[in-house]
Structures are given as C-alpha cells and as structure tokens.
PDBQT receptor file of N, H, CA, C and O in Angstrom, charges set to zero:
ATOM      1  N   MET A   1       0.063  22.392 -20.576  1.00  0.00    +0.000 N 
ATOM      2  CA  MET A   1       1.004  22.997 -19.651  1.00  0.00    +0.000 C 
ATOM      3  C   MET A   1       0.294  24.126 -18.923  1.00  0.00    +0.000 C 
ATOM      4  O   MET A   1      -0.650  24.738 -19.425  1.00  0.00    +0.000 OA
ATOM      5  N   GLY A   2       0.787  24.372 -17.725  1.00  0.00    +0.000 N 
ATOM      6  H   GLY A   2       1.553  23.875 -17.318  1.00  0.00    +0.000 HD
ATOM      7  CA  GLY A   2       0.229  25.451 -16.939  1.00  0.00    +0.000 C 
ATOM      8  C   GLY A   2       1.088  25.707 -15.727  1.00  0.00    +0.000 C 
ATOM      9  O   GLY A   2       2.110  25.051 -15.521  1.00  0.00    +0.000 OA
ATOM     10  N   ILE A   3       0.668  26.660 -14.931  1.00  0.00    +0.000 N 
ATOM     11  H   ILE A   3      -0.161  27.193 -15.099  1.00  0.00    +0.000 HD
ATOM     12  CA  ILE A   3       1.395  27.014 -13.719  1.00  0.00    +0.000 C 
ATOM     13  C   ILE A   3       0.686  26.362 -12.540  1.00  0.00    +0.000 C 
ATOM     14  O   ILE A   3      -0.529  26.482 -12.381  1.00  0.00    +0.000 OA
ATOM     15  N   TYR A   4       1.469  25.669 -11.719  1.00  0.00    +0.000 N 
ATOM     16  H   TYR A   4       2.456  25.572 -11.848  1.00  0.00    +0.000 HD
ATOM     17  CA  TYR A   4       0.955  25.035 -10.511  1.00  0.00    +0.000 C 
ATOM     18  C   TYR A   4       1.933  25.317  -9.394  1.00  0.00    +0.000 C 
ATOM     19  O   TYR A   4       3.105  24.951  -9.482  1.00  0.00    +0.000 OA
ATOM     20  N   GLU A   5       1.459  25.970  -8.338  1.00  0.00    +0.000 N 
ATOM     21  H   GLU A   5       0.507  26.267  -8.266  1.00  0.00    +0.000 HD
ATOM     22  CA  GLU A   5       2.307  26.359  -7.210  1.00  0.00    +0.000 C 
ATOM     23  C   GLU A   5       3.550  27.110  -7.679  1.00  0.00    +0.000 C 
ATOM     24  O   GLU A   5       4.651  26.894  -7.171  1.00  0.00    +0.000 OA
ATOM     25  N   GLY A   6       3.360  27.978  -8.638  1.00  0.00    +0.000 N 
ATOM     26  H   GLY A   6       2.466  28.154  -9.051  1.00  0.00    +0.000 HD
ATOM     27  CA  GLY A   6       4.444  28.814  -9.119  1.00  0.00    +0.000 C 
ATOM     28  C   GLY A   6       5.417  28.142 -10.070  1.00  0.00    +0.000 C 
ATOM     29  O   GLY A   6       6.423  28.740 -10.450  1.00  0.00    +0.000 OA
ATOM     30  N   LEU A   7       5.131  26.912 -10.459  1.00  0.00    +0.000 N 
ATOM     31  H   LEU A   7       4.313  26.426 -10.150  1.00  0.00    +0.000 HD
ATOM     32  CA  LEU A   7       6.010  26.177 -11.369  1.00  0.00    +0.000 C 
ATOM     33  C   LEU A   7       5.265  25.804 -12.643  1.00  0.00    +0.000 C 
ATOM     34  O   LEU A   7       4.057  25.566 -12.627  1.00  0.00    +0.000 OA
ATOM     35  N   LEU A   8       6.001  25.756 -13.734  1.00  0.00    +0.000 N 
ATOM     36  H   LEU A   8       6.982  25.949 -13.747  1.00  0.00    +0.000 HD
ATOM     37  CA  LEU A   8       5.441  25.304 -14.994  1.00  0.00    +0.000 C 
ATOM     38  C   LEU A   8       5.295  23.787 -14.934  1.00  0.00    +0.000 C 
ATOM     39  O   LEU A   8       6.276  23.071 -14.734  1.00  0.00    +0.000 OA
ATOM     40  N   ARG A   9       4.060  23.297 -15.108  1.00  0.00    +0.000 N 
ATOM     41  H   ARG A   9       3.262  23.878 -15.270  1.00  0.00    +0.000 HD
ATOM     42  CA  ARG A   9       3.804  21.863 -14.975  1.00  0.00    +0.000 C 
ATOM     43  C   ARG A   9       2.965  21.380 -16.156  1.00  0.00    +0.000 C 
ATOM     44  O   ARG A   9       2.334  22.171 -16.858  1.00  0.00    +0.000 OA
ATOM     45  N   TYR A  10       2.975  20.061 -16.355  1.00  0.00    +0.000 N 
ATOM     46  H   TYR A  10       3.487  19.419 -15.785  1.00  0.00    +0.000 HD
ATOM     47  CA  TYR A  10       2.150  19.439 -17.381  1.00  0.00    +0.000 C 
ATOM     48  C   TYR A  10       0.825  19.003 -16.779  1.00  0.00    +0.000 C 
ATOM     49  O   TYR A  10       0.745  18.583 -15.625  1.00  0.00    +0.000 OA
ATOM     50  N   PHE A  11      -0.208  19.115 -17.597  1.00  0.00    +0.000 N 
ATOM     51  H   PHE A  11      -0.143  19.456 -18.535  1.00  0.00    +0.000 HD
ATOM     52  CA  PHE A  11      -1.541  18.659 -17.237  1.00  0.00    +0.000 C 
ATOM     53  C   PHE A  11      -2.079  17.802 -18.378  1.00  0.00    +0.000 C 
ATOM     54  O   PHE A  11      -1.715  18.002 -19.536  1.00  0.00    +0.000 OA
ATOM     55  N   THR A  12      -2.947  16.847 -18.046  1.00  0.00    +0.000 N 
ATOM     56  H   THR A  12      -3.243  16.684 -17.105  1.00  0.00    +0.000 HD
ATOM     57  CA  THR A  12      -3.587  16.058 -19.099  1.00  0.00    +0.000 C 
ATOM     58  C   THR A  12      -4.607  16.935 -19.805  1.00  0.00    +0.000 C 
ATOM     59  O   THR A  12      -4.889  18.047 -19.359  1.00  0.00    +0.000 OA
ATOM     60  N   SER A  13      -5.156  16.442 -20.898  1.00  0.00    +0.000 N 
ATOM     61  H   SER A  13      -4.926  15.539 -21.260  1.00  0.00    +0.000 HD
ATOM     62  CA  SER A  13      -6.154  17.212 -21.639  1.00  0.00    +0.000 C 
ATOM     63  C   SER A  13      -7.420  17.442 -20.805  1.00  0.00    +0.000 C 
ATOM     64  O   SER A  13      -8.197  18.355 -21.086  1.00  0.00    +0.000 OA
ATOM     65  N   SER A  14      -7.619  16.608 -19.778  1.00  0.00    +0.000 N 
ATOM     66  H   SER A  14      -6.988  15.867 -19.550  1.00  0.00    +0.000 HD
ATOM     67  CA  SER A  14      -8.787  16.790 -18.908  1.00  0.00    +0.000 C 
ATOM     68  C   SER A  14      -8.462  17.642 -17.682  1.00  0.00    +0.000 C 
ATOM     69  O   SER A  14      -9.307  17.817 -16.803  1.00  0.00    +0.000 OA
ATOM     70  N   GLY A  15      -7.230  18.176 -17.622  1.00  0.00    +0.000 N 
ATOM     71  H   GLY A  15      -6.544  18.034 -18.335  1.00  0.00    +0.000 HD
ATOM     72  CA  GLY A  15      -6.867  19.093 -16.556  1.00  0.00    +0.000 C 
ATOM     73  C   GLY A  15      -6.253  18.467 -15.321  1.00  0.00    +0.000 C 
ATOM     74  O   GLY A  15      -6.100  19.141 -14.303  1.00  0.00    +0.000 OA
ATOM     75  N   VAL A  16      -5.897  17.187 -15.387  1.00  0.00    +0.000 N 
ATOM     76  H   VAL A  16      -6.021  16.640 -16.214  1.00  0.00    +0.000 HD
ATOM     77  CA  VAL A  16      -5.285  16.513 -14.245  1.00  0.00    +0.000 C 
ATOM     78  C   VAL A  16      -3.776  16.752 -14.267  1.00  0.00    +0.000 C 
ATOM     79  O   VAL A  16      -3.123  16.588 -15.298  1.00  0.00    +0.000 OA
ATOM     80  N   LEU A  17      -3.239  17.139 -13.119  1.00  0.00    +0.000 N 
ATOM     81  H   LEU A  17      -3.769  17.272 -12.282  1.00  0.00    +0.000 HD
ATOM     82  CA  LEU A  17      -1.809  17.394 -12.990  1.00  0.00    +0.000 C 
ATOM     83  C   LEU A  17      -1.025  16.104 -13.209  1.00  0.00    +0.000 C 
ATOM     84  O   LEU A  17      -1.342  15.073 -12.614  1.00  0.00    +0.000 OA
ATOM     85  N   VAL A  18      -0.007  16.160 -14.058  1.00  0.00    +0.000 N 
ATOM     86  H   VAL A  18       0.251  16.997 -14.541  1.00  0.00    +0.000 HD
ATOM     87  CA  VAL A  18       0.861  15.011 -14.300  1.00  0.00    +0.000 C 
ATOM     88  C   VAL A  18       1.988  15.071 -13.269  1.00  0.00    +0.000 C 
ATOM     89  O   VAL A  18       2.707  16.067 -13.205  1.00  0.00    +0.000 OA
ATOM     90  N   PRO A  19       2.153  14.012 -12.454  1.00  0.00    +0.000 N 
ATOM     91  CA  PRO A  19       3.196  14.054 -11.429  1.00  0.00    +0.000 C 
ATOM     92  C   PRO A  19       4.595  14.030 -12.034  1.00  0.00    +0.000 C 
ATOM     93  O   PRO A  19       4.818  13.451 -13.098  1.00  0.00    +0.000 OA
ATOM     94  N   THR A  20       5.523  14.663 -11.344  1.00  0.00    +0.000 N 
ATOM     95  H   THR A  20       5.342  15.133 -10.480  1.00  0.00    +0.000 HD
ATOM     96  CA  THR A  20       6.922  14.623 -11.759  1.00  0.00    +0.000 C 
ATOM     97  C   THR A  20       7.463  13.229 -11.434  1.00  0.00    +0.000 C 
ATOM     98  O   THR A  20       6.829  12.486 -10.684  1.00  0.00    +0.000 OA
ATOM     99  N   PRO A  21       8.622  12.863 -11.984  1.00  0.00    +0.000 N 
ATOM    100  CA  PRO A  21       9.202  11.566 -11.627  1.00  0.00    +0.000 C 
ATOM    101  C   PRO A  21       9.429  11.420 -10.112  1.00  0.00    +0.000 C 
ATOM    102  O   PRO A  21       9.243  10.337  -9.558  1.00  0.00    +0.000 OA
ATOM    103  N   GLU A  22       9.825  12.496  -9.459  1.00  0.00    +0.000 N 
ATOM    104  H   GLU A  22       9.977  13.376  -9.909  1.00  0.00    +0.000 HD
ATOM    105  CA  GLU A  22      10.032  12.459  -8.010  1.00  0.00    +0.000 C 
ATOM    106  C   GLU A  22       8.716  12.215  -7.279  1.00  0.00    +0.000 C 
ATOM    107  O   GLU A  22       8.656  11.421  -6.340  1.00  0.00    +0.000 OA
ATOM    108  N   GLU A  23       7.669  12.900  -7.715  1.00  0.00    +0.000 N 
ATOM    109  H   GLU A  23       7.717  13.544  -8.478  1.00  0.00    +0.000 HD
ATOM    110  CA  GLU A  23       6.353  12.710  -7.096  1.00  0.00    +0.000 C 
ATOM    111  C   GLU A  23       5.853  11.287  -7.330  1.00  0.00    +0.000 C 
ATOM    112  O   GLU A  23       5.280  10.669  -6.432  1.00  0.00    +0.000 OA
ATOM    113  N   SER A  24       6.069  10.776  -8.525  1.00  0.00    +0.000 N 
ATOM    114  H   SER A  24       6.534  11.278  -9.254  1.00  0.00    +0.000 HD
ATOM    115  CA  SER A  24       5.657   9.402  -8.830  1.00  0.00    +0.000 C 
ATOM    116  C   SER A  24       6.392   8.406  -7.941  1.00  0.00    +0.000 C 
ATOM    117  O   SER A  24       5.787   7.451  -7.453  1.00  0.00    +0.000 OA
ATOM    118  N   ALA A  25       7.682   8.614  -7.724  1.00  0.00    +0.000 N 
ATOM    119  H   ALA A  25       8.173   9.390  -8.120  1.00  0.00    +0.000 HD
ATOM    120  CA  ALA A  25       8.465   7.726  -6.870  1.00  0.00    +0.000 C 
ATOM    121  C   ALA A  25       7.971   7.796  -5.430  1.00  0.00    +0.000 C 
ATOM    122  O   ALA A  25       7.891   6.776  -4.746  1.00  0.00    +0.000 OA
ATOM    123  N   GLU A  26       7.645   8.983  -4.977  1.00  0.00    +0.000 N 
ATOM    124  H   GLU A  26       7.710   9.812  -5.532  1.00  0.00    +0.000 HD
ATOM    125  CA  GLU A  26       7.135   9.159  -3.608  1.00  0.00    +0.000 C 
ATOM    126  C   GLU A  26       5.777   8.464  -3.448  1.00  0.00    +0.000 C 
ATOM    127  O   GLU A  26       5.524   7.812  -2.435  1.00  0.00    +0.000 OA
ATOM    128  N   ILE A  27       4.927   8.606  -4.432  1.00  0.00    +0.000 N 
ATOM    129  H   ILE A  27       5.132   9.136  -5.255  1.00  0.00    +0.000 HD
ATOM    130  CA  ILE A  27       3.612   7.953  -4.398  1.00  0.00    +0.000 C 
ATOM    131  C   ILE A  27       3.790   6.443  -4.357  1.00  0.00    +0.000 C 
ATOM    132  O   ILE A  27       3.120   5.757  -3.586  1.00  0.00    +0.000 OA
ATOM    133  N   GLU A  28       4.685   5.927  -5.179  1.00  0.00    +0.000 N 
ATOM    134  H   GLU A  28       5.229   6.485  -5.806  1.00  0.00    +0.000 HD
ATOM    135  CA  GLU A  28       4.919   4.477  -5.223  1.00  0.00    +0.000 C 
ATOM    136  C   GLU A  28       5.523   3.972  -3.913  1.00  0.00    +0.000 C 
ATOM    137  O   GLU A  28       5.165   2.890  -3.447  1.00  0.00    +0.000 OA
ATOM    138  N   ALA A  29       6.428   4.740  -3.319  1.00  0.00    +0.000 N 
ATOM    139  H   ALA A  29       6.718   5.618  -3.698  1.00  0.00    +0.000 HD
ATOM    140  CA  ALA A  29       7.022   4.341  -2.041  1.00  0.00    +0.000 C 
ATOM    141  C   ALA A  29       5.959   4.293  -0.951  1.00  0.00    +0.000 C 
ATOM    142  O   ALA A  29       5.948   3.375  -0.131  1.00  0.00    +0.000 OA
ATOM    143  N   THR A  30       5.078   5.267  -0.941  1.00  0.00    +0.000 N 
ATOM    144  H   THR A  30       5.087   6.012  -1.607  1.00  0.00    +0.000 HD
ATOM    145  CA  THR A  30       3.983   5.284   0.036  1.00  0.00    +0.000 C 
ATOM    146  C   THR A  30       3.068   4.095  -0.181  1.00  0.00    +0.000 C 
ATOM    147  O   THR A  30       2.650   3.446   0.778  1.00  0.00    +0.000 OA
ATOM    148  N   ARG A  31       2.758   3.807  -1.430  1.00  0.00    +0.000 N 
ATOM    149  H   ARG A  31       3.098   4.334  -2.209  1.00  0.00    +0.000 HD
ATOM    150  CA  ARG A  31       1.899   2.665  -1.754  1.00  0.00    +0.000 C 
ATOM    151  C   ARG A  31       2.549   1.354  -1.290  1.00  0.00    +0.000 C 
ATOM    152  O   ARG A  31       1.871   0.473  -0.762  1.00  0.00    +0.000 OA
ATOM    153  N   ALA A  32       3.854   1.234  -1.488  1.00  0.00    +0.000 N 
ATOM    154  H   ALA A  32       4.405   1.950  -1.916  1.00  0.00    +0.000 HD
ATOM    155  CA  ALA A  32       4.577   0.030  -1.067  1.00  0.00    +0.000 C 
ATOM    156  C   ALA A  32       4.567  -0.109   0.456  1.00  0.00    +0.000 C 
ATOM    157  O   ALA A  32       4.414  -1.214   0.977  1.00  0.00    +0.000 OA
ATOM    158  N   GLU A  33       4.728   1.007   1.170  1.00  0.00    +0.000 N 
ATOM    159  H   GLU A  33       4.852   1.904   0.747  1.00  0.00    +0.000 HD
ATOM    160  CA  GLU A  33       4.676   0.977   2.637  1.00  0.00    +0.000 C 
ATOM    161  C   GLU A  33       3.307   0.515   3.128  1.00  0.00    +0.000 C 
ATOM    162  O   GLU A  33       3.210  -0.280   4.064  1.00  0.00    +0.000 OA
ATOM    163  N   ILE A  34       2.263   1.012   2.497  1.00  0.00    +0.000 N 
ATOM    164  H   ILE A  34       2.342   1.657   1.737  1.00  0.00    +0.000 HD
ATOM    165  CA  ILE A  34       0.892   0.632   2.878  1.00  0.00    +0.000 C 
ATOM    166  C   ILE A  34       0.673  -0.855   2.632  1.00  0.00    +0.000 C 
ATOM    167  O   ILE A  34       0.100  -1.548   3.474  1.00  0.00    +0.000 OA
ATOM    168  N   GLU A  35       1.122  -1.342   1.494  1.00  0.00    +0.000 N 
ATOM    169  H   GLU A  35       1.587  -0.779   0.811  1.00  0.00    +0.000 HD
ATOM    170  CA  GLU A  35       0.958  -2.768   1.184  1.00  0.00    +0.000 C 
ATOM    171  C   GLU A  35       1.754  -3.643   2.161  1.00  0.00    +0.000 C 
ATOM    172  O   GLU A  35       1.287  -4.707   2.566  1.00  0.00    +0.000 OA
ATOM    173  N   ALA A  36       2.942  -3.195   2.532  1.00  0.00    +0.000 N 
ATOM    174  H   ALA A  36       3.322  -2.330   2.203  1.00  0.00    +0.000 HD
ATOM    175  CA  ALA A  36       3.748  -3.947   3.496  1.00  0.00    +0.000 C 
ATOM    176  C   ALA A  36       3.056  -3.993   4.854  1.00  0.00    +0.000 C 
ATOM    177  O   ALA A  36       3.064  -5.027   5.521  1.00  0.00    +0.000 OA
ATOM    178  N   GLU A  37       2.465  -2.890   5.259  1.00  0.00    +0.000 N 
ATOM    179  H   GLU A  37       2.458  -2.049   4.717  1.00  0.00    +0.000 HD
ATOM    180  CA  GLU A  37       1.745  -2.846   6.534  1.00  0.00    +0.000 C 
ATOM    181  C   GLU A  37       0.521  -3.764   6.495  1.00  0.00    +0.000 C 
ATOM    182  O   GLU A  37       0.234  -4.457   7.470  1.00  0.00    +0.000 OA
ATOM    183  N   LYS A  38      -0.194  -3.768   5.376  1.00  0.00    +0.000 N 
ATOM    184  H   LYS A  38       0.039  -3.205   4.584  1.00  0.00    +0.000 HD
ATOM    185  CA  LYS A  38      -1.345  -4.664   5.226  1.00  0.00    +0.000 C 
ATOM    186  C   LYS A  38      -0.912  -6.126   5.309  1.00  0.00    +0.000 C 
ATOM    187  O   LYS A  38      -1.586  -6.942   5.938  1.00  0.00    +0.000 OA
ATOM    188  N   ALA A  39       0.207  -6.453   4.678  1.00  0.00    +0.000 N 
ATOM    189  H   ALA A  39       0.754  -5.790   4.168  1.00  0.00    +0.000 HD
ATOM    190  CA  ALA A  39       0.718  -7.824   4.713  1.00  0.00    +0.000 C 
ATOM    191  C   ALA A  39       1.111  -8.210   6.134  1.00  0.00    +0.000 C 
ATOM    192  O   ALA A  39       0.861  -9.335   6.567  1.00  0.00    +0.000 OA
ATOM    193  N   LYS A  40       1.721  -7.286   6.853  1.00  0.00    +0.000 N 
ATOM    194  H   LYS A  40       1.924  -6.372   6.502  1.00  0.00    +0.000 HD
ATOM    195  CA  LYS A  40       2.119  -7.544   8.243  1.00  0.00    +0.000 C 
ATOM    196  C   LYS A  40       0.895  -7.811   9.106  1.00  0.00    +0.000 C 
ATOM    197  O   LYS A  40       0.886  -8.751   9.902  1.00  0.00    +0.000 OA
ATOM    198  N   ILE A  41      -0.128  -6.998   8.953  1.00  0.00    +0.000 N 
ATOM    199  H   ILE A  41      -0.121  -6.235   8.307  1.00  0.00    +0.000 HD
ATOM    200  CA  ILE A  41      -1.354  -7.170   9.729  1.00  0.00    +0.000 C 
ATOM    201  C   ILE A  41      -2.007  -8.500   9.399  1.00  0.00    +0.000 C 
ATOM    202  O   ILE A  41      -2.479  -9.200  10.295  1.00  0.00    +0.000 OA
ATOM    203  N   SER A  42      -2.038  -8.853   8.128  1.00  0.00    +0.000 N 
ATOM    204  H   SER A  42      -1.655  -8.285   7.400  1.00  0.00    +0.000 HD
ATOM    205  CA  SER A  42      -2.627 -10.125   7.704  1.00  0.00    +0.000 C 
ATOM    206  C   SER A  42      -1.863 -11.306   8.291  1.00  0.00    +0.000 C 
ATOM    207  O   SER A  42      -2.463 -12.287   8.731  1.00  0.00    +0.000 OA
ATOM    208  N   ASP A  43      -0.535 -11.206   8.293  1.00  0.00    +0.000 N 
ATOM    209  H   ASP A  43      -0.048 -10.409   7.935  1.00  0.00    +0.000 HD
ATOM    210  CA  ASP A  43       0.294 -12.281   8.846  1.00  0.00    +0.000 C 
ATOM    211  C   ASP A  43       0.059 -12.418  10.351  1.00  0.00    +0.000 C 
ATOM    212  O   ASP A  43      -0.051 -13.531  10.865  1.00  0.00    +0.000 OA
ATOM    213  N   GLU A  44      -0.017 -11.295  11.050  1.00  0.00    +0.000 N 
ATOM    214  H   GLU A  44       0.072 -10.391  10.632  1.00  0.00    +0.000 HD
ATOM    215  CA  GLU A  44      -0.267 -11.333  12.492  1.00  0.00    +0.000 C 
ATOM    216  C   GLU A  44      -1.627 -11.960  12.794  1.00  0.00    +0.000 C 
ATOM    217  O   GLU A  44      -1.772 -12.736  13.738  1.00  0.00    +0.000 OA
ATOM    218  N   LYS A  45      -2.608 -11.611  11.983  1.00  0.00    +0.000 N 
ATOM    219  H   LYS A  45      -2.490 -10.980  11.216  1.00  0.00    +0.000 HD
ATOM    220  CA  LYS A  45      -3.953 -12.177  12.149  1.00  0.00    +0.000 C 
ATOM    221  C   LYS A  45      -3.931 -13.689  11.921  1.00  0.00    +0.000 C 
ATOM    222  O   LYS A  45      -4.569 -14.442  12.657  1.00  0.00    +0.000 OA
ATOM    223  N   SER A  46      -3.205 -14.120  10.913  1.00  0.00    +0.000 N 
ATOM    224  H   SER A  46      -2.687 -13.508  10.315  1.00  0.00    +0.000 HD
ATOM    225  CA  SER A  46      -3.088 -15.556  10.631  1.00  0.00    +0.000 C 
ATOM    226  C   SER A  46      -2.406 -16.283  11.774  1.00  0.00    +0.000 C 
ATOM    227  O   SER A  46      -2.805 -17.388  12.143  1.00  0.00    +0.000 OA
ATOM    228  N   GLN A  47      -1.372 -15.660  12.337  1.00  0.00    +0.000 N 
ATOM    229  H   GLN A  47      -1.048 -14.763  12.037  1.00  0.00    +0.000 HD
ATOM    230  CA  GLN A  47      -0.652 -16.270  13.455  1.00  0.00    +0.000 C 
ATOM    231  C   GLN A  47      -1.553 -16.402  14.685  1.00  0.00    +0.000 C 
ATOM    232  O   GLN A  47      -1.515 -17.416  15.382  1.00  0.00    +0.000 OA
ATOM    233  N   ARG A  48      -2.363 -15.370  14.948  1.00  0.00    +0.000 N 
ATOM    234  H   ARG A  48      -2.394 -14.546  14.383  1.00  0.00    +0.000 HD
ATOM    235  CA  ARG A  48      -3.289 -15.435  16.090  1.00  0.00    +0.000 C 
ATOM    236  C   ARG A  48      -4.333 -16.522  15.880  1.00  0.00    +0.000 C 
ATOM    237  O   ARG A  48      -4.665 -17.254  16.812  1.00  0.00    +0.000 OA
ATOM    238  N   LEU A  49      -4.846 -16.629  14.677  1.00  0.00    +0.000 N 
ATOM    239  H   LEU A  49      -4.576 -16.034  13.920  1.00  0.00    +0.000 HD
ATOM    240  CA  LEU A  49      -5.833 -17.660  14.369  1.00  0.00    +0.000 C 
ATOM    241  C   LEU A  49      -5.225 -19.051  14.528  1.00  0.00    +0.000 C 
ATOM    242  O   LEU A  49      -5.856 -19.941  15.098  1.00  0.00    +0.000 OA
ATOM    243  N   ALA A  50      -4.015 -19.241  14.032  1.00  0.00    +0.000 N 
ATOM    244  H   ALA A  50      -3.503 -18.518  13.569  1.00  0.00    +0.000 HD
ATOM    245  CA  ALA A  50      -3.348 -20.539  14.156  1.00  0.00    +0.000 C 
ATOM    246  C   ALA A  50      -3.118 -20.886  15.624  1.00  0.00    +0.000 C 
ATOM    247  O   ALA A  50      -3.285 -22.038  16.024  1.00  0.00    +0.000 OA
ATOM    248  N   ALA A  51      -2.737 -19.900  16.422  1.00  0.00    +0.000 N 
ATOM    249  H   ALA A  51      -2.601 -18.964  16.097  1.00  0.00    +0.000 HD
ATOM    250  CA  ALA A  51      -2.518 -20.144  17.855  1.00  0.00    +0.000 C 
ATOM    251  C   ALA A  51      -3.827 -20.538  18.535  1.00  0.00    +0.000 C 
ATOM    252  O   ALA A  51      -3.843 -21.439  19.374  1.00  0.00    +0.000 OA
ATOM    253  N   LYS A  52      -4.917 -19.873  18.179  1.00  0.00    +0.000 N 
ATOM    254  H   LYS A  52      -4.904 -19.141  17.498  1.00  0.00    +0.000 HD
ATOM    255  CA  LYS A  52      -6.219 -20.203  18.764  1.00  0.00    +0.000 C 
ATOM    256  C   LYS A  52      -6.642 -21.616  18.371  1.00  0.00    +0.000 C 
ATOM    257  O   LYS A  52      -7.171 -22.357  19.199  1.00  0.00    +0.000 OA
ATOM    258  N   LEU A  53      -6.416 -21.990  17.125  1.00  0.00    +0.000 N 
ATOM    259  H   LEU A  53      -5.987 -21.388  16.452  1.00  0.00    +0.000 HD
ATOM    260  CA  LEU A  53      -6.746 -23.342  16.695  1.00  0.00    +0.000 C 
ATOM    261  C   LEU A  53      -5.932 -24.375  17.471  1.00  0.00    +0.000 C 
ATOM    262  O   LEU A  53      -6.451 -25.419  17.866  1.00  0.00    +0.000 OA
ATOM    263  N   ARG A  54      -4.662 -24.075  17.681  1.00  0.00    +0.000 N 
ATOM    264  H   ARG A  54      -4.241 -23.227  17.360  1.00  0.00    +0.000 HD
ATOM    265  CA  ARG A  54      -3.820 -25.006  18.461  1.00  0.00    +0.000 C 
ATOM    266  C   ARG A  54      -4.327 -25.135  19.900  1.00  0.00    +0.000 C 
ATOM    267  O   ARG A  54      -4.278 -26.221  20.478  1.00  0.00    +0.000 OA
ATOM    268  N   GLU A  55      -4.818 -24.025  20.486  1.00  0.00    +0.000 N 
ATOM    269  H   GLU A  55      -4.858 -23.143  20.017  1.00  0.00    +0.000 HD
ATOM    270  CA  GLU A  55      -5.411 -24.069  21.824  1.00  0.00    +0.000 C 
ATOM    271  C   GLU A  55      -6.601 -25.016  21.858  1.00  0.00    +0.000 C 
ATOM    272  O   GLU A  55      -6.872 -25.649  22.879  1.00  0.00    +0.000 OA
ATOM    273  N   LEU A  56      -7.301 -25.108  20.750  1.00  0.00    +0.000 N 
ATOM    274  H   LEU A  56      -7.080 -24.594  19.922  1.00  0.00    +0.000 HD
ATOM    275  CA  LEU A  56      -8.474 -25.987  20.649  1.00  0.00    +0.000 C 
ATOM    276  C   LEU A  56      -8.095 -27.384  20.149  1.00  0.00    +0.000 C 
ATOM    277  O   LEU A  56      -8.958 -28.172  19.763  1.00  0.00    +0.000 OA
ATOM    278  N   SER A  57      -6.807 -27.672  20.162  1.00  0.00    +0.000 N 
ATOM    279  H   SER A  57      -6.105 -27.032  20.475  1.00  0.00    +0.000 HD
ATOM    280  CA  SER A  57      -6.274 -28.971  19.718  1.00  0.00    +0.000 C 
ATOM    281  C   SER A  57      -6.566 -29.264  18.249  1.00  0.00    +0.000 C 
ATOM    282  O   SER A  57      -6.817 -30.405  17.862  1.00  0.00    +0.000 OA
ATOM    283  N   ILE A  58      -6.527 -28.221  17.454  1.00  0.00    +0.000 N 
ATOM    284  H   ILE A  58      -6.323 -27.294  17.768  1.00  0.00    +0.000 HD
ATOM    285  CA  ILE A  58      -6.714 -28.362  16.011  1.00  0.00    +0.000 C 
ATOM    286  C   ILE A  58      -5.418 -27.943  15.341  1.00  0.00    +0.000 C 
ATOM    287  O   ILE A  58      -4.904 -26.851  15.583  1.00  0.00    +0.000 OA
ATOM    288  N   ASP A  59      -4.899 -28.815  14.503  1.00  0.00    +0.000 N 
ATOM    289  H   ASP A  59      -5.316 -29.702  14.307  1.00  0.00    +0.000 HD
ATOM    290  CA  ASP A  59      -3.672 -28.496  13.779  1.00  0.00    +0.000 C 
ATOM    291  C   ASP A  59      -4.025 -27.637  12.565  1.00  0.00    +0.000 C 
ATOM    292  O   ASP A  59      -4.651 -28.135  11.630  1.00  0.00    +0.000 OA
ATOM    293  N   PRO A  60      -3.641 -26.363  12.557  1.00  0.00    +0.000 N 
ATOM    294  CA  PRO A  60      -4.013 -25.498  11.446  1.00  0.00    +0.000 C 
ATOM    295  C   PRO A  60      -3.391 -25.885  10.097  1.00  0.00    +0.000 C 
ATOM    296  O   PRO A  60      -3.852 -25.446   9.043  1.00  0.00    +0.000 OA
ATOM    297  N   ASP A  61      -2.345 -26.708  10.145  1.00  0.00    +0.000 N 
ATOM    298  H   ASP A  61      -1.971 -27.065  11.001  1.00  0.00    +0.000 HD
ATOM    299  CA  ASP A  61      -1.689 -27.125   8.907  1.00  0.00    +0.000 C 
ATOM    300  C   ASP A  61      -2.434 -28.261   8.214  1.00  0.00    +0.000 C 
ATOM    301  O   ASP A  61      -2.126 -28.597   7.070  1.00  0.00    +0.000 OA
ATOM    302  N   THR A  62      -3.410 -28.854   8.896  1.00  0.00    +0.000 N 
ATOM    303  H   THR A  62      -3.660 -28.581   9.825  1.00  0.00    +0.000 HD
ATOM    304  CA  THR A  62      -4.134 -29.967   8.287  1.00  0.00    +0.000 C 
ATOM    305  C   THR A  62      -5.538 -29.580   7.833  1.00  0.00    +0.000 C 
ATOM    306  O   THR A  62      -6.264 -30.413   7.291  1.00  0.00    +0.000 OA
ATOM    307  N   ILE A  63      -5.918 -28.350   8.046  1.00  0.00    +0.000 N 
ATOM    308  H   ILE A  63      -5.328 -27.673   8.487  1.00  0.00    +0.000 HD
ATOM    309  CA  ILE A  63      -7.255 -27.935   7.588  1.00  0.00    +0.000 C 
ATOM    310  C   ILE A  63      -7.172 -27.001   6.424  1.00  0.00    +0.000 C 
ATOM    311  O   ILE A  63      -8.200 -26.556   5.915  1.00  0.00    +0.000 OA
TER     312      ILE A  63
C-alpha cells in the first residue's frame, strides 16, 4: 500500500500500481474499442481487395 496522487492505493510487491475496478473497466473498454477499430479496418481492406479481384474478373469466393 502507498499514496498515489493523494490517495491510498495498492501496489504489487514489485511496486506496480494495482488499478481500481473502475480503472480496469476503462482500460478494457479502450482495448475493446481498439480491437473493434482494427476489425473494421481489416474488413474494409478485405472489401477493397474483393472489389479489385472482381474488376479483374476473378471471383474472390472461389480462391
């Protein structure tokens, strides 16, 4: 235990601050937003590639 930003907080034995449940939820929400954005970008990239293949008369569903 120790003081961090004027509050009594828990620390690991190696001195790493243990996040509060609220901080953990915020970190997880941010992580989920990042993963959703990555998935969106990947999907858009796949759609562009499929469109380009169709322009070249290649059916992307058969390769």
